[in-house]
C-alpha positions, 0 to 999 in steps of 0.5 A: 567287346565294344570300344573303350576310352582310356583318358589321362594327362600322360605328361609324359606317358610312362611304362605303367600307362602303357601296361594298362593300355596293353591290358585294355587292348586285350579286352576290347575290340577298339581302344582310344587313348586320349590325352586330356587337358587337366586344369588342376595340372596345367601349371606343372605341364611339360608337353602340350596336348598335341606333343603328348598325343604324339608320344602316346601314339609312338608308345602304343604303336605296337597295338593294332586296335589302339588309336589316339586323340587329344581333348580339352573338354569333358571326357564323357563327351569324348566317350560319346564322340568316339562311341565308347560306352566304357572309360577305363582308368588305371590305378596304382593303389588305394590313393588313386581309387578314392578320387577315381571312383568319385569321378566315375560315379559322377561321369555315370550319373551325368552321362551313363558312361561306365568306368572300369578300373585296371590295376597297374602291374606291381612293378610299375606301381611307383611310377608317376609322371610328376616324378619322371618330369622332376628326375628328367629336369634334374638330369637323372636317367628315366629310361627304365620308367618310360617308353623309348620315344619318351626317353629320347624326347626327354633327353632332347629337352633336357640335354645340357 
């Protein structure tokens, strides 16, 4: 199969994200995971795009056909630039689907790029980066929710 683009804010990447990337890596020859700037989330961000990409790269390093990048423009432009005719988005549940399908339809209309959805495994369906940020900021243990490189970085950031 061709190249797939997996975009997200990944602030920070968590085990649910990694599981989706692992699934996509098993289906496509090449996968590009892109940390993208989201203007709706910019005020609540923890890491800048470059650091988020570093954490994503460390978290998916075990996948030989996966590369990473970061991007601040339209995702469909990045898809074209990396040669990906497919965008893949992970879904936790129905609440994610409504906004994601609207975005997918818009992206296909303006660019011809198709979006596929991969459901997150049930054991990761509750994970949300915003909750992880909040728990970590308050000194809680998030090590079971995030890959080890992210747990280390959050520990460094919020160590008392």
